[in-house]
C-alpha positions, 0 to 999 in steps of 0.5 A: 383305889382312889386317886389320892391312894394311887398317888401315894402308891406311885410315890412309894413305888418310885422309892423302890425303883430308886432302891430306897427300900427302907424309906419305902417301907417306913413311909408305907407304914406311916401312910397306912397308919393315917388311914388305920387311925381313921378306920379307913380300912380299904385305903390302908389295905390297898397301900400295904398290899401294893407296896408289899408286893413291890418290895417282895418283887424287888427281893426285899423280903424283910421289908416286904414281909414286915408290910405283909404282917401289918396287912394281916393285922389290918385285916384283923382290926377291920374284921375283914372276912376271908373271901376270894379278894382278901385271900388273893392279896395274901396269896399273891404276896406269899408266892413272892417270898424267898423260901429263906426269908425269916418273916414268911413263917410268921406271915403264914401263921398270922394269915392262917390265924386270921382266917381261923378267927374270922372265917368258916373253918376253925383250923384255918381256910383250906385254900390258904393251907393248900397254897402254903403246904404246896409251897413247902412241898416244892421246897422239900420242907416236909414237916411244914408241908404236912401240917398245912396239906392235911387241912387243905383242899380236895387237891391237897392229897395228891400234893401230899402223896407225891411228896411222901412218895418222893421222900420214900424213894430216898429211903429203904424199899421196905419203909413204904408203909411208914411214908404212906402212913404219914398221909393216911393216918393224919387224914383219918385223925382230922376226919377226912376219910375220903382224902385218906383213901385217895392218898392210899390209892395214889401211893400204892398205884405209883408204887405198883407202876414204879416197882412191877416186881413187887408181886401185888395181889388183888384180893376181892372185898365187898366194897372193891378189890384190896391190893396186897403187897406180900413184902410190905405188911404196914402198907397192907395194914393201912389198906385194911384199916381204911376198909374197916373204917368204911365198914365201921366194923370194930371187930375187923379193926381189933383183929387188924391191930392184933395181927399187925401188932409187931409192925405197929410197935416198930412204927414210931407214934402209930400206936397213939394214932391208932388208939385215937382212930379206934375211938373216933371210928369204932367207939373203942374208948381207951384211957389216955395219960395225956391229951388227946389228939394234939399230942399224937398229931404233933408226933405224926407231923414231926413236931408242931401240929396245927394249933387250931382245932383239928376237926376241919369242919365249917363252924356250926356243922354237925359233929360226928363221923357221918357229918359231910366233909367240909367243902374243899376237903372232900 
């Protein structure tokens, strides 16, 4: 930060210390605009990021949020690519928002949009998704958390599974499969088989420890033991589905869908999800009246699927089931 920019920032910080928040916000916009007009992007970014953080720390979410949104706009104008520094500024601000602050949602959306436009991941940067999703999970905003964690990092499945299990504990014991499915099926839909398996393993392990009277049976399979819960058919279905995906055996998949048809029909939105999974992993094409993946993802996520492309691969990566999982997701 240059001496001149530091002097501007110090003056604006003093405005905040004097509780003159509105003036601090307005003067920050004016100062940043001067540098923006001259395409002096680092100077504009430093001013906006510093004062935005100071306002958020002072509890001024509206003013701080406004500057955060302006900061992302400058990133876009400057064609600034996501890296540890550029993302770090945004995440520092994000963590300072009050959960009830209305501007936060727009900031998150703009932040993800910027990273999708100028970064390697068409659905948005996994780290940004993970941090946003983790914050929403802590606040028990399950639908928003799901949308972001599904597109997050290798640490996201654990956060998502913990949230789903906590939510499940507030409901009925027989609904375990429904809540596990909220993590397993979306991960399969975005092509992240490893994360889907991680979620299933974590959910069933926690359930077994939490309710030792369930009478779990371990059934030997060629690629490892499968846990069977006699009283929880949908949970069993998910385990066998994951096994079928790993084996790439359409016959096993068709048999499972037929055997568990009654339970699947009772589970809202599972039919559409499984139809897409059948096509993605087993080559079982079925006529569809409406789009594809996004309609069904929207239902699984409780309304509002991520707007970017669901297949979270690096740009220019080969498509297909055998393509390596993107960094941060596997």
